[in-house]
Each structure stands twice: as structure tokens, then as C-alpha cells.
C-alpha positions in Angstrom: 51.4 70.8 -72.3 50.3 74.3 -71.2 52.4 76.4 -72.4 51.4 79.9 -70.6 53.0 79.6 -67.0 52.5 82.3 -64.3 55.3 82.6 -61.8 54.8 84.1 -58.5 58.4 85.7 -57.2 59.0 87.8 -54.3 61.0 91.6 -55.1 64.3 89.9 -53.7 67.6 89.6 -55.3 67.1 85.8 -55.0 64.1 85.4 -57.4 66.9 86.2 -60.1 66.7 83.0 -62.1 62.9 83.4 -62.6 63.6 87.0 -63.9 66.3 86.0 -66.0 64.7 82.5 -67.9 62.2 85.6 -68.5 64.1 88.3 -69.9 67.2 86.2 -71.2 65.0 84.0 -73.3 65.4 80.1 -71.8 61.5 79.9 -70.3 60.7 80.7 -74.3 63.8 78.0 -75.5 61.6 75.5 -73.6 58.2 76.2 -75.2 57.1 78.4 -71.7 55.2 82.0 -72.3 56.2 83.4 -69.0 54.3 85.6 -67.1 55.8 87.2 -63.6 53.6 88.1 -61.0 55.5 89.7 -58.0 53.7 89.2 -55.0 54.7 91.1 -52.0 54.2 88.8 -48.3 54.6 85.3 -48.6 50.9 84.4 -47.5 49.9 85.9 -50.7 52.4 83.8 -52.3 51.0 80.6 -50.6 47.7 81.7 -51.9 48.0 82.1 -55.1 49.6 78.7 -56.0 47.3 77.3 -53.6 44.1 78.4 -55.9 46.2 77.7 -59.1 46.2 81.5 -60.1 50.2 80.8 -60.4 51.5 77.8 -61.9 55.0 78.1 -59.4 56.5 80.1 -57.1 59.5 81.6 -55.3 59.3 80.6 -52.0 61.0 80.5 -48.4 62.4 76.5 -48.0 60.5 76.4 -45.2 57.1 77.0 -46.6 56.3 73.5 -48.3 58.1 71.5 -45.1 56.1 73.4 -42.7 52.6 73.2 -45.2 53.3 68.9 -44.6 53.2 69.4 -41.0 50.2 72.1 -41.4 51.8 74.7 -40.0 51.2 77.3 -43.4 47.4 77.6 -42.8 44.7 77.0 -45.3 45.1 73.3 -44.7 46.2 73.4 -48.5 47.8 71.4 -51.1 50.5 69.2 -50.7 53.3 71.1 -51.8 56.8 69.7 -53.8 60.2 70.8 -54.2 62.2 69.9 -57.4 64.4 72.9 -57.5 66.6 74.7 -55.4 66.6 78.2 -56.9 69.1 80.1 -54.5 71.6 79.5 -51.4 73.1 82.1 -49.1 72.2 85.7 -49.4 69.8 87.0 -46.3 71.1 88.8 -43.4 70.0 90.1 -40.1 69.7 94.0 -39.5 69.9 95.7 -36.4 69.0 99.0 -35.6 72.1 101.4 -36.0 71.7 102.5 -32.0 73.3 99.2 -31.6 75.9 100.1 -33.8 79.6 99.5 -32.3 78.2 97.7 -29.5 76.7 94.7 -30.9 78.3 92.8 -33.7 78.0 89.7 -34.6 77.8 87.6 -31.9 74.4 87.4 -30.4 75.7 87.1 -27.1 76.3 91.2 -26.6 72.7 91.3 -27.3 71.8 89.4 -24.2 72.0 91.8 -21.7 70.2 94.5 -23.5 67.6 91.8 -24.2 67.4 90.2 -21.0 66.9 94.0 -19.3 64.1 94.9 -21.5 62.1 91.4 -20.9 62.0 92.3 -17.5 60.9 96.2 -17.8 57.9 94.4 -20.0 59.4 96.1 -23.2 61.4 93.6 -25.0 63.1 93.8 -28.2 60.7 93.5 -31.3 62.4 91.4 -34.1 60.7 91.5 -38.0 60.6 88.3 -39.4 58.6 87.8 -42.9 56.7 84.3 -41.9 56.8 82.4 -38.7 57.6 79.0 -40.3 60.3 80.9 -43.1 64.0 81.2 -43.5 64.3 84.1 -41.9 62.3 83.2 -38.8 64.9 80.4 -38.5 68.2 82.1 -38.9 66.9 84.5 -36.6 66.2 82.0 -33.8 69.1 80.3 -34.3 71.6 82.9 -33.8 69.6 85.0 -30.9 69.5 81.4 -29.3 73.3 81.3 -29.6 73.8 84.2 -27.6 71.3 82.3 -25.0 68.4 84.4 -25.8 65.7 82.9 -26.2 63.3 84.1 -29.4 60.0 82.5 -27.2 60.4 84.0 -23.9 63.0 86.8 -24.3 62.2 89.0 -27.1 59.3 89.5 -29.6 58.8 88.2 -32.9 56.4 90.0 -35.4 55.5 89.0 -38.9 56.0 91.8 -41.4 56.0 91.5 -45.4 59.6 92.0 -46.6 59.2 95.2 -48.6 58.0 96.6 -45.2 61.0 96.0 -43.1 63.3 98.7 -43.7 60.1 101.3 -43.5 59.0 99.5 -40.1 62.9 100.0 -38.9 62.5 103.7 -39.7 59.6 103.9 -38.1 61.2 102.7 -34.7 58.8 99.7 -34.8 62.0 97.4 -35.0 65.0 96.8 -33.0 66.1 94.3 -35.9 65.1 92.0 -38.8 65.8 89.2 -40.7 65.4 89.4 -44.1 66.7 88.7 -48.1 68.5 91.5 -50.2 68.2 93.7 -51.1 66.5 94.9 -47.6 69.5 94.7 -45.2 71.9 96.7 -47.7 68.9 99.4 -48.2 68.7 99.8 -44.4 72.5 100.7 -44.7 72.4 102.9 -47.5 69.5 104.7 -45.6 71.3 105.0 -42.4 68.6 103.0 -40.5 70.6 100.1 -39.7 73.4 97.8 -40.2 74.3 94.0 -40.5 75.0 92.3 -37.7 75.8 88.5 -38.9 74.9 87.0 -42.5 73.3 84.0 -43.5 76.0 82.3 -45.0 78.4 82.9 -41.5 75.5 80.8 -39.7 75.3 78.2 -42.3 77.5 78.3 -45.3 75.9 77.3 -48.5 72.6 77.3 -46.6 69.3 76.7 -48.8 67.1 79.5 -49.2 64.7 79.8 -51.9 63.2 77.2 -54.1 61.1 76.7 -57.0 57.6 75.1 -55.6 54.7 73.5 -57.2 51.7 71.6 -55.8 52.1 68.3 -56.0 48.7 67.9 -58.3 50.1 70.4 -60.7 53.9 68.3 -60.6 52.3 65.4 -60.8 49.7 66.3 -63.8 52.3 68.0 -65.6 55.4 66.3 -65.5 56.9 67.5 -68.9 55.9 71.0 -67.5 58.0 70.8 -64.7 60.9 69.4 -66.1 60.6 72.3 -69.0 60.9 74.9 -66.1 63.6 72.6 -64.4 65.6 73.2 -67.8 65.5 77.2 -68.0 66.1 77.7 -64.2 69.0 75.9 -65.3 70.4 77.7 -67.9 69.6 80.7 -66.2 71.5 79.9 -63.3 74.5 79.0 -65.1 73.9 82.6 -66.7 73.8 84.0 -63.3 77.0 82.2 -62.2 78.9 84.3 -64.8 80.9 87.0 -62.6 80.7 89.1 -66.1 76.5 89.1 -65.5 76.3 90.5 -62.2 75.9 94.3 -63.3 73.2 93.4 -66.1 71.3 91.1 -63.4 71.2 94.2 -60.9 70.1 96.2 -63.7 67.4 94.1 -64.7 66.4 93.3 -61.1 66.3 96.8 -60.2 63.5 98.0 -63.0 59.8 98.7 -61.1 58.2 95.7 -62.7 60.5 93.3 -60.6 62.2 95.0 -57.4 63.0 98.5 -58.5 65.0 100.4 -56.4 68.8 101.5 -57.1 71.0 99.2 -58.9 73.9 100.0 -57.2 72.3 98.7 -54.0 71.5 95.3 -55.3 75.0 95.0 -57.0 76.9 95.5 -54.2 75.9 91.9 -52.2 75.7 90.1 -55.8 79.4 90.7 -56.0 80.4 89.8 -52.6 82.4 93.1 -51.2 80.1 95.3 -49.2 79.9 97.4 -46.3 78.1 96.0 -43.3 77.2 99.7 -42.0 79.1 100.1 -38.6 82.5 100.1 -39.8 82.9 96.7 -40.6 83.0 95.3 -44.2 83.0 92.4 -46.4 85.3 91.7 -49.2 85.2 88.6 -51.3 82.5 87.0 -49.8 83.2 83.1 -50.2 79.4 82.3 -50.2 77.5 85.5 -51.6 73.9 84.3 -52.6 74.2 81.7 -54.9 72.5 80.1 -57.7 74.5 77.3 -59.6 77.3 75.1 -59.2 78.3 72.3 -57.0 75.1 71.0 -56.8 73.1 74.0 -55.5 69.9 73.3 -57.4 69.8 69.8 -56.2 66.4 69.0 -53.9 68.7 67.3 -50.7 66.2 64.9 -48.2 68.8 66.2 -45.6 67.7 69.8 -45.8 64.1 69.2 -45.0 65.3 66.8 -42.4 67.2 69.9 -40.8 64.0 72.5 -41.0 61.8 70.1 -38.9 64.8 69.8 -36.2 64.2 73.4 -35.6 60.5 73.1 -36.2 60.3 70.4 -33.7 63.3 72.6 -31.5 60.5 75.5 -31.1 57.7 73.3 -30.9 56.2 73.9 -34.4 55.2 70.0 -34.5 52.7 67.8 -32.7 55.6 65.6 -31.4 58.4 64.4 -33.4 57.7 64.2 -37.2 58.3 61.7 -39.7 61.8 62.9 -40.6 62.4 61.2 -43.4 59.0 60.6 -44.9 58.2 64.1 -44.8 61.9 65.0 -46.4 61.3 62.4 -49.4 57.4 63.7 -50.3 58.2 67.4 -50.3 61.9 67.2 -51.8 61.6 65.9 -55.5 64.6 64.8 -56.7 63.2 62.5 -59.3 61.9 65.6 -61.0 65.5 67.2 -60.8 67.2 64.1 -62.4 65.0 63.7 -65.4 65.3 67.1 -66.6 68.9 67.6 -66.2 69.3 63.7 -67.7 67.5 65.6 -70.6 69.5 68.5 -70.7 72.4 65.9 -71.1 73.4 67.3 -67.6 75.2 64.7 -65.1 72.8 65.3 -62.0 74.1 65.7 -58.4 73.0 62.8 -56.2 71.7 62.5 -52.5 74.2 63.5 -49.4 73.3 62.8 -45.9 76.8 64.1 -44.7 76.4 65.7 -41.4 76.4 69.6 -41.8 78.0 71.8 -39.1 76.7 75.6 -38.5 78.5 78.7 -37.0 78.3 77.6 -33.6 80.0 74.2 -33.8 76.8 72.0 -33.5 76.8 69.0 -36.0 73.5 68.1 -37.5 73.7 64.3 -38.6 70.5 63.7 -40.7 70.3 60.0 -39.7 69.7 61.5 -36.1 67.4 64.0 -36.4 65.2 63.8 -33.2 68.6 64.1 -30.8 69.7 66.7 -32.5 66.5 68.6 -32.1 67.0 67.9 -28.5 70.2 68.8 -28.1 70.4 72.3 -27.9 70.1 74.2 -24.5 67.9 77.0 -25.7 64.4 75.3 -27.1 61.3 75.1 -26.5 60.2 71.6 -26.7 57.3 70.7 -23.9 57.9 67.5 -22.0 56.2 64.8 -23.3 
């Protein structure tokens, strides 16, 4: 089996399992000689994986799902997810000029959004990819306040490392991104955290480890070796005693760079929001392990498809169950965990409820997609 593997990661805190698997020797333990390649945009991450220049990638959850319905671009190869890398840990940041006026409730932003829309100068929000997690958290939050993300505001795609700079330049009223970008906006007195993604949906899936289906099917032993290393790295990260070391490692220039303290704050779960509010002992900070966190649940892909459907990103009603089964490859996960002697998690099709009280039943995805007052589904 190939032992020299290149892993593409974004310079974000939730890339930690890949970094720690390298620095703490977990990849080496399973015969992998890793190269970590930092890639600064999600479209470039897609290109590197599709071309084979990267063997595996740290990706937004929505990317492989969008790829399955032809919305990732390039008409690329099928992608598979055998491992959820992280849960939680993202946030919506607003420009400091809204501090004190707007907090976590999007309804407080509705009047401003509609006034600016009517004047032809809509609020502008940065997202990292139209089909990515950040786009969906932002869309869901805006719509909860009766703000249409398609009609009332402007959404523009900006690579993650450029978010804070664009807000500083006055190009953005807000953005949704991963850490440490939200914490950095506060540290630089540019913005404040309106709401975290875990407040929108506690323990939601966020980043995933992705392979092309072709590579995974042709190299199952390699995939299992990667998952075993990520498992040990994720367990290591789950120990609170390792958080400061994690922040120190991630702050090195070859990974994320920037200040160690900015990274450590949100890893530790106690942090300022930048507008006088703060979070103490966050019950759901970025999570890497435990309680089946890494299991590639089919229902998460189904939820993603409901939101793509809601925002007119699919051609009609998609094959919810069929796409989820092809993309979310629990067979690799289960085989790797069994070989490690770890009792694997199992498929869970129980309903999920987000912060607005809307219950998602994975057995009724089309009904759920159509249930929202704010949507962009065209009459068919």
C-alpha cells in the first residue's frame, strides 16, 4: 500500500486531527509518511483532491454532498466521507458597528437588512463556499429572522484567510467562518460574534475527511490506516490537558500561524463575544472525539440535501437516501474501528431539532425542506 500520503488542510483550528496525527506520530504508527499541505481556499482544496495531488482532504461537510448533485464544479470524481473530523466550532461575525444593536437574534437585523435592500445597497456577508457549511449556517440564521439570503442581502465567496481583512476594509457587514477567524476579528476590534454554529445546532457535523471514491475503493487498507491515526489523534485532542499544546502547535507558521491565545480561547470553551457578552464553559465547543462524533451518519447528508433543496441548489427533489448512502461510507469507519478493538458507533436516524425549534425527520426530507417560511424552492 502507498505509505507517502499528502493531506490537504485549511488553516483552521478544526484541521487539528490531521496536524496532531503528524506531530504526535499517530500517522507513523500505522505506516503513513504524511505531508501536510495547507490550502487557502476550498475551491483549491477540491482541485488538489480531484487531481490526485492530495490523497485525502480536510473539507467542509457540504462539499462531497454538493459534488454528488453536480454543485461542486468541474464535474469531478465521486467523493466519499468515511470520517467526520469535527463538530461545532464555527460562528457568525458581524461588523463592530452593529455591536450592542444586534446580538444573536437575526430578527434584530431584519429592519436594517430590508432598509438597505430597498435602497439598493444590501448588507454584504462573506461565506467560504456557496455549498459549504458556513453558507448554510448563515442562511439558516438569516432566514430565522425572516431575512431571505437570496433576496434581501448579498452573499459573496471569500477564502477563509481573507475574511477578517475584508471586514477591516469595510467590504463586509458580516461573515460566517471557522476559528480562529471569529476570535481574530474580536482581537483586532473589527467585529463581534453574533452567534456560534453550535448555538444554531448543537453537535452539528462540520469538517470531514474526504477521499475520492476511486482512491478509497482502490486502497481500502490505506483509508483504514488514516482513520486509525485520526482516531488516536482525536482522542488525544479530547483531553483538556492537551489544549494549550494544540494551540501552540497550530499557531506555528506551517499550519495556521497567528497568536496561540487566539486559538486557545475557543478550544477551551470560555471566550468573549466582542460586544460585552461572553461564553463561559461552552457545552459544545469544537469537538473531535467522543459520543460517536466521528461516525459518518447518513442523516447528516440528508439534512444537507434538504437545505440545498430549500435554497434551489438541486434539480428537483434529490435522491436523499441514495446520495447519503454513497457519500457517507460507514463501512470504512466500522472496519477501521473494529481492527483497533474500538466498538464502532451505529447509524442513527432519530430526528434533530435546531435552535428555531424546527424538527428534522430524516425519513421525511422533502416535507422538511418545504416546511420553512423562507425558502427559494421554485414551483414545479
